[in-house]
C-alpha positions in Angstrom: -115.0 -87.0 -70.7 -113.3 -84.5 -73.1 -111.3 -85.8 -76.0 -107.7 -85.0 -76.7 -105.9 -84.5 -79.9 -102.7 -86.1 -81.2 -100.9 -86.2 -84.6 -100.8 -89.3 -86.8 -97.2 -90.6 -86.9 -97.5 -91.4 -90.6 -99.3 -88.5 -92.2 -99.3 -86.0 -89.4 -103.1 -85.6 -89.6 -104.6 -84.4 -86.3 -106.7 -87.2 -84.7 -108.8 -87.2 -81.6 -109.5 -89.8 -79.0 -110.8 -90.3 -75.4 -108.5 -90.8 -72.5 -109.9 -94.2 -72.0 -108.6 -95.3 -75.5 -105.0 -94.8 -74.5 -102.9 -97.7 -75.7 -105.4 -99.0 -78.1 -104.9 -99.4 -81.9 -107.0 -97.7 -84.6 -106.8 -96.8 -88.2 -106.0 -93.3 -89.3 -109.0 -91.7 -91.1 -106.7 -90.1 -93.6 -104.0 -92.6 -94.5 -105.6 -95.8 -93.2 -102.4 -96.8 -91.3 -102.7 -98.3 -87.9 -102.1 -95.8 -85.1 -101.6 -96.5 -81.4 -103.4 -93.9 -79.2 -100.9 -92.2 -77.0 -101.5 -91.2 -73.4 -103.5 -88.1 -72.9 -101.4 -85.0 -72.1 -101.4 -83.8 -68.5 -103.0 -80.5 -67.8 -100.7 -77.7 -66.5 -101.3 -76.4 -63.0 -103.6 -73.5 -63.3 -102.8 -72.1 -59.8 -99.5 -71.0 -58.4 -98.6 -71.6 -54.9 -99.5 -69.0 -52.3 -96.0 -67.7 -51.8 -95.4 -67.1 -55.5 -98.8 -65.4 -55.8 -98.2 -63.1 -52.9 -94.7 -62.2 -54.3 -96.2 -61.4 -57.6 -98.9 -59.2 -56.2 -96.4 -57.3 -54.0 -94.1 -56.7 -57.0 -97.1 -55.4 -59.0 -98.2 -53.2 -56.2 -94.7 -51.7 -55.8 -94.4 -51.1 -59.5 -97.7 -49.1 -59.4 -96.6 -47.1 -56.3 -93.1 -46.3 -57.5 -92.9 -42.8 -59.0 -91.5 -42.4 -62.5 -87.9 -41.4 -62.6 -86.5 -39.9 -65.8 -83.1 -40.8 -67.2 -81.9 -37.3 -66.3 -83.0 -37.6 -62.6 -81.5 -41.1 -62.4 -78.1 -39.8 -63.7 -78.3 -37.0 -61.1 -78.9 -39.4 -58.2 -76.1 -41.7 -59.4 -73.5 -38.9 -58.8 -71.3 -39.4 -55.6 -72.2 -37.1 -52.8 -68.9 -35.7 -51.3 -70.5 -34.0 -48.3 -70.2 -37.0 -45.9 -66.6 -37.5 -47.0 -65.7 -33.9 -46.2 -67.3 -34.2 -42.8 -65.3 -37.3 -42.0 -62.1 -35.6 -43.1 -62.7 -32.6 -40.8 -63.5 -34.9 -37.9 -60.3 -36.8 -38.4 -58.3 -33.6 -38.7 -59.8 -32.3 -35.4 -59.1 -35.7 -33.8 -55.4 -35.7 -34.7 -55.1 -32.0 -33.7 -56.5 -32.7 -30.3 -54.6 -36.0 -29.6 -51.2 -34.8 -31.1 -48.5 -34.5 -28.5 -46.6 -31.2 -28.7 -43.1 -30.9 -27.6 -43.0 -28.0 -25.2 -39.7 -26.4 -25.2 -38.3 -25.9 -21.7 -37.3 -22.4 -20.7 -33.7 -21.8 -20.3 -33.0 -20.4 -16.8 -29.9 -18.3 -17.0 -29.0 -17.0 -13.5 -28.6 -13.2 -13.4 -25.1 -11.9 -13.1 -23.8 -11.2 -9.6 -21.5 -8.4 -8.7 -18.5 -10.3 -7.5 -14.8 -9.6 -7.5 -12.7 -10.7 -10.6 -10.6 -13.1 -8.6 -13.8 -14.9 -7.3 -15.1 -15.2 -10.9 -11.8 -16.6 -12.2 -11.9 -19.2 -9.4 -15.4 -20.3 -10.4 -14.4 -20.7 -14.0 -11.4 -22.8 -13.1 -13.7 -24.9 -10.9 -16.1 -25.4 -13.8 -13.2 -26.5 -16.1 -12.2 -29.2 -13.7 -15.7 -30.3 -12.8 -16.7 -33.5 -14.6 -20.4 -32.5 -14.5 -19.8 -29.5 -16.8 -19.4 -29.2 -20.5 -18.0 -25.8 -21.6 -18.8 -24.1 -24.9 -16.6 -21.1 -25.9 -17.9 -18.4 -28.2 -14.9 -16.3 -29.2 -14.8 -12.8 -30.8 -14.8 -14.4 -34.3 -18.1 -16.1 -33.5 -16.7 -19.6 -33.7 -17.2 -22.3 -31.2 -15.0 -24.6 -29.1 -16.3 -27.4 -26.9 -14.5 -28.7 -23.9 -15.1 -31.6 -21.5 -13.1 -32.8 -18.5 -12.6 -36.3 -20.1 -11.3 -34.9 -23.3 -7.6 -34.3 -23.7 -8.0 -31.2 -25.8 -10.8 -28.7 -26.8 -12.8 -29.6 -29.9 -13.0 -26.9 -32.5 -16.5 -26.4 -34.0 -16.4 -23.7 -36.8 -20.1 -24.0 -37.5 -23.3 -24.2 -35.4 -24.0 -27.7 -36.6 -20.6 -29.0 -35.7 -21.0 -27.3 -32.3 -24.2 -29.3 -31.7 -22.5 -32.5 -32.7 -19.6 -32.0 -30.4 -22.0 -31.1 -27.6 -24.0 -34.3 -28.1 -20.8 -36.3 -28.0 -19.8 -34.7 -24.7 -23.3 -35.2 -23.3 -23.0 -39.0 -23.8 -20.2 -39.0 -21.2 -16.7 -40.6 -21.3 -16.1 -43.6 -23.4 -15.1 -45.6 -20.3 -18.7 -45.5 -19.2 -18.5 -42.9 -16.5 -21.3 -40.6 -15.4 -22.2 -38.2 -18.2 -22.1 -34.4 -17.6 -25.4 -32.7 -16.9 -24.4 -29.0 -16.8 -23.4 -26.5 -19.5 -21.3 -23.4 -19.1 -21.3 -21.0 -22.1 -18.3 -18.7 -22.0 -18.8 -15.9 -24.5 -16.5 -13.1 -25.6 -17.9 -9.5 -25.1 -17.4 -9.1 -28.9 -19.4 -12.3 -29.8 -22.7 -11.9 -31.5 -25.8 -12.3 -29.4 -27.5 -14.8 -31.7 -24.4 -17.0 -31.6 -24.5 -17.1 -27.8 -28.3 -17.9 -27.8 -27.6 -20.7 -30.3 -25.1 -22.3 -27.8 -27.7 -22.0 -25.0 -30.4 -23.6 -27.1 -28.0 -26.4 -28.1 -27.5 -27.2 -24.4 -31.3 -27.3 -23.9 -31.7 -29.5 -26.9 -29.2 -32.2 -25.7 -30.9 -32.2 -22.3 -28.6 -30.3 -20.0 -30.2 -29.9 -16.5 -28.4 -26.7 -15.7 -27.1 -24.0 -18.1 -25.0 -21.1 -17.1 -23.7 -18.1 -19.1 -20.6 -16.1 -18.3 -18.6 -13.4 -20.1 -14.8 -13.5 -20.3 -13.2 -10.1 -20.6 -9.7 -11.5 -21.4 -8.9 -13.2 -24.7 -9.3 -17.0 -24.6 
């Protein structure tokens, strides 16, 4: 049986003993003091478990197979690749373009002028002014607007296009008492009125949701 070594607790001289002498008392050969033989140290496990051994072998194998990467190449690979992000951006853009709902403007149907007598035309204008379904927008020779509705006491002046649209929206809501709102628009334009002013009045009627829009020209001053 192999001996083991241990230091003398008095003079630190290295002594040796057999494992079977553990716990016995002997004299130190150097200082002569009594020394109790300690227990023999346990041997360390020489073998690792199978899982640790396999993991170590696999790590060593990968380290040998892994190609050498220089610091310059490592820095190059660490940079963020923007190509996938650009592709995703274009896909989202196409998606929103396809799924977006476009507001299709309705075409304004203006009936063609009919060759009728002046008295008949005057009667039709008077009927429109008394009809609760109509809102009338006047475009005078000075290119200013006036808005009239049957439930208003007086005509509403609208010097600008924006004010004309506001007045037309108010008339489209109907009477304050809660009656049926008007659904038709009659644009009465002076022969001297600018064409774009007349078209603006027609567009305003389409914008507020009038179901029927008519255009007439008044030869007399109004």
